[in-house]
Every structure is written in structure tokens, then in C-alpha cells.
mmCIF file as gemmi writes it, N, C-alpha and C atoms, coordinates in Angstrom:
data_model
loop_
_atom_site.group_PDB
_atom_site.id
_atom_site.type_symbol
_atom_site.label_atom_id
_atom_site.label_alt_id
_atom_site.label_comp_id
_atom_site.label_asym_id
_atom_site.label_entity_id
_atom_site.label_seq_id
_atom_site.pdbx_PDB_ins_code
_atom_site.Cartn_x
_atom_site.Cartn_y
_atom_site.Cartn_z
_atom_site.occupancy
_atom_site.B_iso_or_equiv
_atom_site.pdbx_formal_charge
_atom_site.auth_seq_id
_atom_site.auth_asym_id
_atom_site.pdbx_PDB_model_num
ATOM 1 N N . MET Axp A 1 ? 272.56 164.549 128.828 1 0 ? 1 A 1
ATOM 2 C CA . MET Axp A 1 ? 271.027 165.871 129.165 1 0 ? 1 A 1
ATOM 3 C C . MET Axp A 1 ? 271.546 167.129 128.283 1 0 ? 1 A 1
ATOM 4 N N . PHE Axp A 2 ? 270.402 167.847 127.875 1 0 ? 2 A 1
ATOM 5 C CA . PHE Axp A 2 ? 270.245 168.593 127.266 1 0 ? 2 A 1
ATOM 6 C C . PHE Axp A 2 ? 270.762 170.024 127.901 1 0 ? 2 A 1
ATOM 7 N N . ARG Axp A 3 ? 271.136 170.824 127.568 1 0 ? 3 A 1
ATOM 8 C CA . ARG Axp A 3 ? 271.629 172.012 128.029 1 0 ? 3 A 1
ATOM 9 C C . ARG Axp A 3 ? 271.326 173.229 127.138 1 0 ? 3 A 1
ATOM 10 N N . PRO Axp A 4 ? 270.15 173.835 126.936 1 0 ? 4 A 1
ATOM 11 C CA . PRO Axp A 4 ? 269.439 175.534 126.184 1 0 ? 4 A 1
ATOM 12 C C . PRO Axp A 4 ? 270.874 176.264 125.817 1 0 ? 4 A 1
ATOM 13 N N . GLY Axp A 5 ? 271.613 176.614 124.868 1 0 ? 5 A 1
ATOM 14 C CA . GLY Axp A 5 ? 271.815 177.862 124.694 1 0 ? 5 A 1
ATOM 15 C C . GLY Axp A 5 ? 272.934 177.336 123.492 1 0 ? 5 A 1
ATOM 16 N N . GLY Axp A 6 ? 272.751 176.528 122.49 1 0 ? 6 A 1
ATOM 17 C CA . GLY Axp A 6 ? 273.371 176.004 122.308 1 0 ? 6 A 1
ATOM 18 C C . GLY Axp A 6 ? 273.657 176.759 120.346 1 0 ? 6 A 1
ATOM 19 N N . PRO Axp A 7 ? 274.447 176.542 120.037 1 0 ? 7 A 1
ATOM 20 C CA . PRO Axp A 7 ? 274.448 177.565 118.948 1 0 ? 7 A 1
ATOM 21 C C . PRO Axp A 7 ? 272.676 177.597 118.323 1 0 ? 7 A 1
ATOM 22 N N . ARG Axp A 8 ? 273.022 178.771 117.169 1 0 ? 8 A 1
ATOM 23 C CA . ARG Axp A 8 ? 271.094 178.82 116.678 1 0 ? 8 A 1
ATOM 24 C C . ARG Axp A 8 ? 271.973 179.17 115.128 1 0 ? 8 A 1
ATOM 25 N N . PHE Axp A 9 ? 270.868 179.013 114.569 1 0 ? 9 A 1
ATOM 26 C CA . PHE Axp A 9 ? 271.264 179.269 112.988 1 0 ? 9 A 1
ATOM 27 C C . PHE Axp A 9 ? 269.78 179.901 112.552 1 0 ? 9 A 1
ATOM 28 N N . PRO Axp A 10 ? 270.496 181.341 112.035 1 0 ? 10 A 1
ATOM 29 C CA . PRO Axp A 10 ? 269.677 182.214 111.495 1 0 ? 10 A 1
ATOM 30 C C . PRO Axp A 10 ? 268.797 181.422 110.481 1 0 ? 10 A 1
ATOM 31 N N . MET Axp A 11 ? 268.154 182.347 110.132 1 0 ? 11 A 1
ATOM 32 C CA . MET Axp A 11 ? 267.251 181.432 108.649 1 0 ? 11 A 1
ATOM 33 C C . MET Axp A 11 ? 266.615 182.568 108 1 0 ? 11 A 1
ATOM 34 N N . GLU Axp A 12 ? 266.819 183.406 106.572 1 0 ? 12 A 1
ATOM 35 C CA . GLU Axp A 12 ? 266.47 184.12 106.44 1 0 ? 12 A 1
ATOM 36 C C . GLU Axp A 12 ? 265.714 183.553 104.896 1 0 ? 12 A 1
ATOM 37 N N . ALA Axp A 13 ? 264.435 182.551 105.542 1 0 ? 13 A 1
ATOM 38 C CA . ALA Axp A 13 ? 263.65 182.116 104.582 1 0 ? 13 A 1
ATOM 39 C C . ALA Axp A 13 ? 262.287 182.872 104.632 1 0 ? 13 A 1
ATOM 40 N N . SER Axp A 14 ? 261.896 182.92 103.014 1 0 ? 14 A 1
ATOM 41 C CA . SER Axp A 14 ? 260.318 182.988 103.817 1 0 ? 14 A 1
ATOM 42 C C . SER Axp A 14 ? 259.534 181.786 104.471 1 0 ? 14 A 1
ATOM 43 N N . GLU Axp A 15 ? 258.324 182.645 104.514 1 0 ? 15 A 1
ATOM 44 C CA . GLU Axp A 15 ? 257.9 181.292 104.509 1 0 ? 15 A 1
ATOM 45 C C . GLU Axp A 15 ? 256.98 180.599 103.204 1 0 ? 15 A 1
ATOM 46 N N . ASP Axp A 16 ? 257.383 181.011 102.127 1 0 ? 16 A 1
ATOM 47 C CA . ASP Axp A 16 ? 257.202 180.386 100.948 1 0 ? 16 A 1
ATOM 48 C C . ASP Axp A 16 ? 258.49 179.528 100.087 1 0 ? 16 A 1
ATOM 49 N N . ASP Axp A 17 ? 259.47 179.694 101.336 1 0 ? 17 A 1
ATOM 50 C CA . ASP Axp A 17 ? 260.662 178.932 100.544 1 0 ? 17 A 1
ATOM 51 C C . ASP Axp A 17 ? 260.487 177.443 100.671 1 0 ? 17 A 1
ATOM 52 N N . PRO Axp A 18 ? 261.055 176.731 99.49 1 0 ? 18 A 1
ATOM 53 C CA . PRO Axp A 18 ? 260.86 175.336 99.594 1 0 ? 18 A 1
ATOM 54 C C . PRO Axp A 18 ? 261.228 174.012 100.817 1 0 ? 18 A 1
ATOM 55 N N . ARG Axp A 19 ? 262.364 175.013 101.286 1 0 ? 19 A 1
ATOM 56 C CA . ARG Axp A 19 ? 263.161 174.359 102.264 1 0 ? 19 A 1
ATOM 57 C C . ARG Axp A 19 ? 261.501 173.982 103.262 1 0 ? 19 A 1
ATOM 58 N N . TRP Axp A 20 ? 260.943 175.108 103.651 1 0 ? 20 A 1
ATOM 59 C CA . TRP Axp A 20 ? 260.002 175.651 104.79 1 0 ? 20 A 1
ATOM 60 C C . TRP Axp A 20 ? 259.171 174.307 104.44 1 0 ? 20 A 1
ATOM 61 N N . GLY Axp A 21 ? 258.743 174.868 103.302 1 0 ? 21 A 1
ATOM 62 C CA . GLY Axp A 21 ? 257.079 173.28 102.614 1 0 ? 21 A 1
ATOM 63 C C . GLY Axp A 21 ? 258.219 171.992 103.314 1 0 ? 21 A 1
ATOM 64 N N . TRP Axp A 22 ? 259.492 171.316 102.499 1 0 ? 22 A 1
ATOM 65 C CA . TRP Axp A 22 ? 259.768 170.266 102.774 1 0 ? 22 A 1
ATOM 66 C C . TRP Axp A 22 ? 259.586 170.071 104.894 1 0 ? 22 A 1
ATOM 67 N N . PHE Axp A 23 ? 260.102 171.747 105.511 1 0 ? 23 A 1
ATOM 68 C CA . PHE Axp A 23 ? 260.231 170.929 106.932 1 0 ? 23 A 1
ATOM 69 C C . PHE Axp A 23 ? 258.943 170.945 107.453 1 0 ? 23 A 1
ATOM 70 N N . ARG Axp A 24 ? 258.041 171.673 107.101 1 0 ? 24 A 1
ATOM 71 C CA . ARG Axp A 24 ? 256.331 171.279 107.054 1 0 ? 24 A 1
ATOM 72 C C . ARG Axp A 24 ? 255.602 170.092 107.218 1 0 ? 24 A 1
ATOM 73 N N . ARG Axp A 25 ? 256.444 169.147 105.703 1 0 ? 25 A 1
ATOM 74 C CA . ARG Axp A 25 ? 255.552 168.054 105.323 1 0 ? 25 A 1
ATOM 75 C C . ARG Axp A 25 ? 256.345 166.806 105.994 1 0 ? 25 A 1
ATOM 76 N N . GLU Axp A 26 ? 257.957 166.988 105.668 1 0 ? 26 A 1
ATOM 77 C CA . GLU Axp A 26 ? 259.028 166.059 106.403 1 0 ? 26 A 1
ATOM 78 C C . GLU Axp A 26 ? 259.039 165.488 107.52 1 0 ? 26 A 1
ATOM 79 N N . ILE Axp A 27 ? 259.164 166.729 108.385 1 0 ? 27 A 1
ATOM 80 C CA . ILE Axp A 27 ? 259.966 167.109 109.759 1 0 ? 27 A 1
ATOM 81 C C . ILE Axp A 27 ? 258.667 167.237 110.76 1 0 ? 27 A 1
ATOM 82 N N . LEU Axp A 28 ? 257.851 168.579 111.091 1 0 ? 28 A 1
ATOM 83 C CA . LEU Axp A 28 ? 257.197 168.763 111.771 1 0 ? 28 A 1
ATOM 84 C C . LEU Axp A 28 ? 256.155 167.56 112.172 1 0 ? 28 A 1
ATOM 85 N N . PRO Axp A 29 ? 255.494 166.637 111.343 1 0 ? 29 A 1
ATOM 86 C CA . PRO Axp A 29 ? 254.319 165.204 111.485 1 0 ? 29 A 1
ATOM 87 C C . PRO Axp A 29 ? 255.662 164.519 112.718 1 0 ? 29 A 1
ATOM 88 N N . LEU Axp A 30 ? 256.636 164.549 112.753 1 0 ? 30 A 1
ATOM 89 C CA . LEU Axp A 30 ? 257.38 163.658 113.793 1 0 ? 30 A 1
ATOM 90 C C . LEU Axp A 30 ? 257.962 164.035 115.2 1 0 ? 30 A 1
ATOM 91 N N . GLU Axp A 31 ? 257.404 164.977 115.426 1 0 ? 31 A 1
ATOM 92 C CA . GLU Axp A 31 ? 256.949 166.296 116.606 1 0 ? 31 A 1
ATOM 93 C C . GLU Axp A 31 ? 256.975 164.828 117.982 1 0 ? 31 A 1
ATOM 94 N N . SER Axp A 32 ? 256.042 164.267 118.033 1 0 ? 32 A 1
ATOM 95 C CA . SER Axp A 32 ? 255.289 163.257 119.456 1 0 ? 32 A 1
ATOM 96 C C . SER Axp A 32 ? 256.663 162.319 118.976 1 0 ? 32 A 1
ATOM 97 N N . GLU Axp A 33 ? 256.945 161.357 117.922 1 0 ? 33 A 1
ATOM 98 C CA . GLU Axp A 33 ? 257.719 160.691 118.123 1 0 ? 33 A 1
ATOM 99 C C . GLU Axp A 33 ? 258.911 161.38 118.43 1 0 ? 33 A 1
ATOM 100 N N . LEU Axp A 34 ? 259.087 162.169 118.084 1 0 ? 34 A 1
ATOM 101 C CA . LEU Axp A 34 ? 260.844 162.763 118.635 1 0 ? 34 A 1
ATOM 102 C C . LEU Axp A 34 ? 260.727 163.375 120.138 1 0 ? 34 A 1
ATOM 103 N N . LYS Axp A 35 ? 259.431 163.935 120.354 1 0 ? 35 A 1
ATOM 104 C CA . LYS Axp A 35 ? 259.587 163.926 121.539 1 0 ? 35 A 1
ATOM 105 C C . LYS Axp A 35 ? 259.991 162.862 122.639 1 0 ? 35 A 1
ATOM 106 N N . ALA Axp A 36 ? 259.266 161.588 122.584 1 0 ? 36 A 1
ATOM 107 C CA . ALA Axp A 36 ? 259.863 160.412 123.179 1 0 ? 36 A 1
ATOM 108 C C . ALA Axp A 36 ? 260.961 160.102 123.077 1 0 ? 36 A 1
ATOM 109 N N . TYR Axp A 37 ? 261.711 160.462 121.629 1 0 ? 37 A 1
ATOM 110 C CA . TYR Axp A 37 ? 262.783 160.063 121.05 1 0 ? 37 A 1
ATOM 111 C C . TYR Axp A 37 ? 264.048 160.767 122.02 1 0 ? 37 A 1
ATOM 112 N N . ALA Axp A 38 ? 263.479 162.813 122.287 1 0 ? 38 A 1
ATOM 113 C CA . ALA Axp A 38 ? 264.253 163.078 122.85 1 0 ? 38 A 1
ATOM 114 C C . ALA Axp A 38 ? 264.595 163.292 124.513 1 0 ? 38 A 1
ATOM 115 N N . VAL Axp A 39 ? 263.193 162.495 125.054 1 0 ? 39 A 1
ATOM 116 C CA . VAL Axp A 39 ? 263.395 162.049 126.712 1 0 ? 39 A 1
ATOM 117 C C . VAL Axp A 39 ? 264.149 161.333 126.887 1 0 ? 39 A 1
ATOM 118 N N . ARG Axp A 40 ? 264.65 160.691 126.187 1 0 ? 40 A 1
ATOM 119 C CA . ARG Axp A 40 ? 266.167 159.993 126.232 1 0 ? 40 A 1
ATOM 120 C C . ARG Axp A 40 ? 267.405 160.297 127.013 1 0 ? 40 A 1
ATOM 121 N N . PHE Axp A 41 ? 267.421 161.703 126.396 1 0 ? 41 A 1
ATOM 122 C CA . PHE Axp A 41 ? 268.474 162.076 126.816 1 0 ? 41 A 1
ATOM 123 C C . PHE Axp A 41 ? 268.52 163.266 127.689 1 0 ? 41 A 1
ATOM 124 N N . CYS Axp A 42 ? 267.344 163.247 128.123 1 0 ? 42 A 1
ATOM 125 C CA . CYS Axp A 42 ? 267.155 163.897 129.005 1 0 ? 42 A 1
ATOM 126 C C . CYS Axp A 42 ? 267.189 164.082 130.391 1 0 ? 42 A 1
ATOM 127 N N . ARG Axp A 43 ? 267.558 164.653 131.726 1 0 ? 43 A 1
ATOM 128 C CA . ARG Axp A 43 ? 267.353 164.275 133.366 1 0 ? 43 A 1
ATOM 129 C C . ARG Axp A 43 ? 266.252 165.215 133.457 1 0 ? 43 A 1
ATOM 130 N N . SER Axp A 44 ? 266.164 166.099 133.376 1 0 ? 44 A 1
ATOM 131 C CA . SER Axp A 44 ? 264.995 167.129 134.13 1 0 ? 44 A 1
ATOM 132 C C . SER Axp A 44 ? 263.805 167.379 133.472 1 0 ? 44 A 1
ATOM 133 N N . GLY Axp A 45 ? 263.291 166.206 132.697 1 0 ? 45 A 1
ATOM 134 C CA . GLY Axp A 45 ? 261.806 166.126 132.316 1 0 ? 45 A 1
ATOM 135 C C . GLY Axp A 45 ? 261.599 167.113 131.206 1 0 ? 45 A 1
ATOM 136 N N . SER Axp A 46 ? 260.234 167.052 130.636 1 0 ? 46 A 1
ATOM 137 C CA . SER Axp A 46 ? 259.459 167.675 129.34 1 0 ? 46 A 1
ATOM 138 C C . SER Axp A 46 ? 260.029 168.952 128.817 1 0 ? 46 A 1
ATOM 139 N N . ALA Axp A 47 ? 260.482 169.919 129.9 1 0 ? 47 A 1
ATOM 140 C CA . ALA Axp A 47 ? 260.899 171.616 129.543 1 0 ? 47 A 1
ATOM 141 C C . ALA Axp A 47 ? 262.086 171.429 128.365 1 0 ? 47 A 1
ATOM 142 N N . GLU Axp A 48 ? 263.397 170.363 128.872 1 0 ? 48 A 1
ATOM 143 C CA . GLU Axp A 48 ? 265.062 169.522 128.733 1 0 ? 48 A 1
ATOM 144 C C . GLU Axp A 48 ? 264.569 169.439 126.962 1 0 ? 48 A 1
ATOM 145 N N . ALA Axp A 49 ? 263.147 168.449 127.151 1 0 ? 49 A 1
ATOM 146 C CA . ALA Axp A 49 ? 263.316 167.696 125.905 1 0 ? 49 A 1
ATOM 147 C C . ALA Axp A 49 ? 262.464 168.459 124.727 1 0 ? 49 A 1
ATOM 148 N N . GLU Axp A 50 ? 262.071 169.605 125.703 1 0 ? 50 A 1
ATOM 149 C CA . GLU Axp A 50 ? 261.307 170.553 124.166 1 0 ? 50 A 1
ATOM 150 C C . GLU Axp A 50 ? 262.466 171.152 123.059 1 0 ? 50 A 1
ATOM 151 N N . ASP Axp A 51 ? 263.436 171.996 124.503 1 0 ? 51 A 1
ATOM 152 C CA . ASP Axp A 51 ? 264.817 172.549 123.908 1 0 ? 51 A 1
ATOM 153 C C . ASP Axp A 51 ? 265.139 172.119 123.064 1 0 ? 51 A 1
ATOM 154 N N . LEU Axp A 52 ? 265.407 170.654 123.351 1 0 ? 52 A 1
ATOM 155 C CA . LEU Axp A 52 ? 266.388 169.744 122.605 1 0 ? 52 A 1
ATOM 156 C C . LEU Axp A 52 ? 265.411 169.581 121.482 1 0 ? 52 A 1
ATOM 157 N N . ILE Axp A 53 ? 264.412 169.528 120.887 1 0 ? 53 A 1
ATOM 158 C CA . ILE Axp A 53 ? 263.925 168.8 119.426 1 0 ? 53 A 1
ATOM 159 C C . ILE Axp A 53 ? 263.628 170.661 119.044 1 0 ? 53 A 1
ATOM 160 N N . HIS Axp A 54 ? 263.328 171.639 119.508 1 0 ? 54 A 1
ATOM 161 C CA . HIS Axp A 54 ? 263.48 172.795 118.985 1 0 ? 54 A 1
ATOM 162 C C . HIS Axp A 54 ? 264.91 173.299 118.336 1 0 ? 54 A 1
ATOM 163 N N . GLU Axp A 55 ? 265.952 173.103 118.867 1 0 ? 55 A 1
ATOM 164 C CA . GLU Axp A 55 ? 267.475 173.263 118.658 1 0 ? 55 A 1
ATOM 165 C C . GLU Axp A 55 ? 267.562 171.91 116.839 1 0 ? 55 A 1
ATOM 166 N N . SER Axp A 56 ? 267.344 170.714 117.486 1 0 ? 56 A 1
ATOM 167 C CA . SER Axp A 56 ? 267.194 170.018 116.327 1 0 ? 56 A 1
ATOM 168 C C . SER Axp A 56 ? 266.362 170.373 114.928 1 0 ? 56 A 1
ATOM 169 N N . PHE Axp A 57 ? 265.044 171.126 115.481 1 0 ? 57 A 1
ATOM 170 C CA . PHE Axp A 57 ? 264.398 171.63 114.425 1 0 ? 57 A 1
ATOM 171 C C . PHE Axp A 57 ? 265.05 172.723 113.764 1 0 ? 57 A 1
ATOM 172 N N . ALA Axp A 58 ? 265.973 173.397 114.454 1 0 ? 58 A 1
ATOM 173 C CA . ALA Axp A 58 ? 266.699 174.689 113.518 1 0 ? 58 A 1
ATOM 174 C C . ALA Axp A 58 ? 267.562 174.171 113.568 1 0 ? 58 A 1
ATOM 175 N N . ARG Axp A 59 ? 268.361 173.121 113.59 1 0 ? 59 A 1
ATOM 176 C CA . ARG Axp A 59 ? 269.322 172.238 112.973 1 0 ? 59 A 1
ATOM 177 C C . ARG Axp A 59 ? 268.782 171.279 111.343 1 0 ? 59 A 1
ATOM 178 N N . ALA Axp A 60 ? 267.819 170.568 111.565 1 0 ? 60 A 1
ATOM 179 C CA . ALA Axp A 60 ? 267.381 170.669 110.3 1 0 ? 60 A 1
ATOM 180 C C . ALA Axp A 60 ? 267.1 171.261 109.389 1 0 ? 60 A 1
ATOM 181 N N . ILE Axp A 61 ? 266.647 172.812 109.683 1 0 ? 61 A 1
ATOM 182 C CA . ILE Axp A 61 ? 265.958 173.655 108.534 1 0 ? 61 A 1
ATOM 183 C C . ILE Axp A 61 ? 267.006 174.378 108.355 1 0 ? 61 A 1
ATOM 184 N N . ALA Axp A 62 ? 267.924 174.163 108.791 1 0 ? 62 A 1
ATOM 185 C CA . ALA Axp A 62 ? 269.277 174.764 108.674 1 0 ? 62 A 1
ATOM 186 C C . ALA Axp A 62 ? 270.121 174.278 107.262 1 0 ? 62 A 1
ATOM 187 N N . TYR Axp A 63 ? 270.13 173.448 107.426 1 0 ? 63 A 1
ATOM 188 C CA . TYR Axp A 63 ? 270.77 172.084 107.216 1 0 ? 63 A 1
ATOM 189 C C . TYR Axp A 63 ? 271.059 172.374 105.265 1 0 ? 63 A 1
ATOM 190 N N . ALA Axp A 64 ? 272.415 172.487 105.069 1 0 ? 64 A 1
ATOM 191 C CA . ALA Axp A 64 ? 272.204 173.071 103.188 1 0 ? 64 A 1
ATOM 192 C C . ALA Axp A 64 ? 271.962 172.49 102.284 1 0 ? 64 A 1
ATOM 193 N N . ASN Axp A 65 ? 272.175 170.659 102.654 1 0 ? 65 A 1
ATOM 194 C CA . ASN Axp A 65 ? 271.865 169.622 101.538 1 0 ? 65 A 1
ATOM 195 C C . ASN Axp A 65 ? 270.357 169.016 102.034 1 0 ? 65 A 1
ATOM 196 N N . TRP Axp A 66 ? 268.987 169.853 102.55 1 0 ? 66 A 1
ATOM 197 C CA . TRP Axp A 66 ? 268.026 169.175 102.534 1 0 ? 66 A 1
ATOM 198 C C . TRP Axp A 66 ? 267.497 168.383 101.401 1 0 ? 66 A 1
ATOM 199 N N . ARG Axp A 67 ? 267.223 168.341 100.177 1 0 ? 67 A 1
ATOM 200 C CA . ARG Axp A 67 ? 266.718 167.947 99.542 1 0 ? 67 A 1
ATOM 201 C C . ARG Axp A 67 ? 267.511 166.427 99.261 1 0 ? 67 A 1
ATOM 202 N N . SER Axp A 68 ? 268.625 166.137 99.309 1 0 ? 68 A 1
ATOM 203 C CA . SER Axp A 68 ? 269.434 164.891 99.364 1 0 ? 68 A 1
ATOM 204 C C . SER Axp A 68 ? 269.133 163.494 100.569 1 0 ? 68 A 1
ATOM 205 N N . ILE Axp A 69 ? 268.472 164.09 101.257 1 0 ? 69 A 1
ATOM 206 C CA . ILE Axp A 69 ? 267.651 163.515 102.792 1 0 ? 69 A 1
ATOM 207 C C . ILE Axp A 69 ? 266.648 162.483 102.249 1 0 ? 69 A 1
ATOM 208 N N . ASP Axp A 70 ? 267.242 161.053 102.011 1 0 ? 70 A 1
ATOM 209 C CA . ASP Axp A 70 ? 265.969 160.082 102.249 1 0 ? 70 A 1
ATOM 210 C C . ASP Axp A 70 ? 265.639 159.964 103.291 1 0 ? 70 A 1
ATOM 211 N N . ASN Axp A 71 ? 265.796 159.543 104.506 1 0 ? 71 A 1
ATOM 212 C CA . ASN Axp A 71 ? 264.827 159.418 105.541 1 0 ? 71 A 1
ATOM 213 C C . ASN Axp A 71 ? 264.993 160.654 106.188 1 0 ? 71 A 1
ATOM 214 N N . PRO Axp A 72 ? 264.101 161.456 106.094 1 0 ? 72 A 1
ATOM 215 C CA . PRO Axp A 72 ? 263.771 162.346 107.601 1 0 ? 72 A 1
ATOM 216 C C . PRO Axp A 72 ? 263.656 162.065 108.765 1 0 ? 72 A 1
ATOM 217 N N . ALA Axp A 73 ? 263.214 161.212 109.122 1 0 ? 73 A 1
ATOM 218 C CA . ALA Axp A 73 ? 263.573 160.406 110.368 1 0 ? 73 A 1
ATOM 219 C C . ALA Axp A 73 ? 264.255 160.254 111.379 1 0 ? 73 A 1
ATOM 220 N N . GLY Axp A 74 ? 265.094 159.659 110.188 1 0 ? 74 A 1
ATOM 221 C CA . GLY Axp A 74 ? 266.12 158.874 110.487 1 0 ? 74 A 1
ATOM 222 C C . GLY Axp A 74 ? 267.515 160.57 110.652 1 0 ? 74 A 1
ATOM 223 N N . PHE Axp A 75 ? 267.131 161.45 109.951 1 0 ? 75 A 1
ATOM 224 C CA . PHE Axp A 75 ? 267.727 162.594 110.157 1 0 ? 75 A 1
ATOM 225 C C . PHE Axp A 75 ? 267.988 163.23 111.62 1 0 ? 75 A 1
ATOM 226 N N . VAL Axp A 76 ? 266.466 163.703 111.384 1 0 ? 76 A 1
ATOM 227 C CA . VAL Axp A 76 ? 266.23 164.181 112 1 0 ? 76 A 1
ATOM 228 C C . VAL Axp A 76 ? 266.712 163.47 113.217 1 0 ? 76 A 1
ATOM 229 N N . LYS Axp A 77 ? 266.709 162.777 113.746 1 0 ? 77 A 1
ATOM 230 C CA . LYS Axp A 77 ? 266.728 161.723 115.213 1 0 ? 77 A 1
ATOM 231 C C . LYS Axp A 77 ? 268.469 161.467 115.273 1 0 ? 77 A 1
ATOM 232 N N . ARG Axp A 78 ? 269.245 161.755 114.149 1 0 ? 78 A 1
ATOM 233 C CA . ARG Axp A 78 ? 270.483 161.895 113.902 1 0 ? 78 A 1
ATOM 234 C C . ARG Axp A 78 ? 271.185 162.948 114.457 1 0 ? 78 A 1
ATOM 235 N N . VAL Axp A 79 ? 270.33 163.931 114.042 1 0 ? 79 A 1
ATOM 236 C CA . VAL Axp A 79 ? 270.485 165.689 114.261 1 0 ? 79 A 1
ATOM 237 C C . VAL Axp A 79 ? 270.658 165.627 116.039 1 0 ? 79 A 1
ATOM 238 N N . MET Axp A 80 ? 269.474 164.97 116.554 1 0 ? 80 A 1
ATOM 239 C CA . MET Axp A 80 ? 268.6 165.535 117.996 1 0 ? 80 A 1
ATOM 240 C C . MET Axp A 80 ? 269.744 164.662 119.066 1 0 ? 80 A 1
ATOM 241 N N . LYS Axp A 81 ? 270.402 163.36 118.173 1 0 ? 81 A 1
ATOM 242 C CA . LYS Axp A 81 ? 271.516 162.415 118.924 1 0 ? 81 A 1
ATOM 243 C C . LYS Axp A 81 ? 272.816 163.855 119.305 1 0 ? 81 A 1
ATOM 244 N N . ASN Axp A 82 ? 272.935 164.488 118.453 1 0 ? 82 A 1
ATOM 245 C CA . ASN Axp A 82 ? 274.516 164.758 118.003 1 0 ? 82 A 1
ATOM 246 C C . ASN Axp A 82 ? 274.483 166.084 119.043 1 0 ? 82 A 1
ATOM 247 N N . VAL Axp A 83 ? 272.749 166.919 118.85 1 0 ? 83 A 1
ATOM 248 C CA . VAL Axp A 83 ? 272.859 168.057 119.607 1 0 ? 83 A 1
ATOM 249 C C . VAL Axp A 83 ? 273.145 167.444 121.338 1 0 ? 83 A 1
ATOM 250 N N . ALA Axp A 84 ? 272.194 166.441 121.644 1 0 ? 84 A 1
ATOM 251 C CA . ALA Axp A 84 ? 272.954 166.048 123.195 1 0 ? 84 A 1
ATOM 252 C C . ALA Axp A 84 ? 274.306 165.926 122.94 1 0 ? 84 A 1
ATOM 253 N N . LEU Axp A 85 ? 274.708 165.053 122.473 1 0 ? 85 A 1
ATOM 254 C CA . LEU Axp A 85 ? 276.3 164.793 122.342 1 0 ? 85 A 1
ATOM 255 C C . LEU Axp A 85 ? 276.835 166.147 122.355 1 0 ? 85 A 1
ATOM 256 N N . ASP Axp A 86 ? 276.502 166.941 121.959 1 0 ? 86 A 1
ATOM 257 C CA . ASP Axp A 86 ? 277.134 168.245 122.045 1 0 ? 86 A 1
ATOM 258 C C . ASP Axp A 86 ? 277.038 168.81 122.906 1 0 ? 86 A 1
ATOM 259 N N . THR Axp A 87 ? 276.207 168.822 123.822 1 0 ? 87 A 1
ATOM 260 C CA . THR Axp A 87 ? 275.387 169.844 125.214 1 0 ? 87 A 1
ATOM 261 C C . THR Axp A 87 ? 276.137 168.827 125.709 1 0 ? 87 A 1
ATOM 262 N N . ALA Axp A 88 ? 276.046 167.302 126.399 1 0 ? 88 A 1
ATOM 263 C CA . ALA Axp A 88 ? 276.574 166.893 127.465 1 0 ? 88 A 1
ATOM 264 C C . ALA Axp A 88 ? 278.378 167.236 127.42 1 0 ? 88 A 1
ATOM 265 N N . ARG Axp A 89 ? 278.852 167.062 125.806 1 0 ? 89 A 1
ATOM 266 C CA . ARG Axp A 89 ? 280.343 167.673 126.092 1 0 ? 89 A 1
ATOM 267 C C . ARG Axp A 89 ? 280.653 168.867 126.82 1 0 ? 89 A 1
ATOM 268 N N . GLY Axp A 90 ? 279.105 169.737 126.542 1 0 ? 90 A 1
ATOM 269 C CA . GLY Axp A 90 ? 280.333 170.985 126.956 1 0 ? 90 A 1
ATOM 270 C C . GLY Axp A 90 ? 280.595 172.168 126.507 1 0 ? 90 A 1
């Protein structure tokens, strides 16, 4: 189960930052697939799943070694699973 209020990752990047371009190209198109995946970790429905997706996106964009990611879908799904597990542990 996901509970909002986990760690936040401040971004000091501009929209022209290559990381944002990578995120828009590689991660954002996965949103509908990630919604279906997020529901598996959530008990109370779509709002909780949305929070899980947003936290996963925040962690993905903050990842320092983003250029070394060969499988963006696998990476963000692993991030999502870790966020859900971290939250469940409380």
C-alpha cells in the first residue's frame, strides 16, 4: 500500500536540461502502463496509484546516473516497486 508523503527530490533543472528531454521521451510515454502496474500495489484505488506514479517519476528524474539506463520501463517499474515497499515498511 502506498502512503503519500515520502521523500521528495528537489529539481534545479530547466526544461532545456537533457535529463528532462530523456524523461519526456523515455518515461512519460509509459504512464498508462505504469498506472496498471501501480494498482497492484495499492489498496484504495486510483488516487493512491497516482501518488505512487508521481513519486516514482520524481525518483526517476532525480536519478544521477540516468544516462546509463538501458531499459527505462524496467527501471521505472523497479523504482515504483521500491517506493511501494518503502512506504509499506513505514
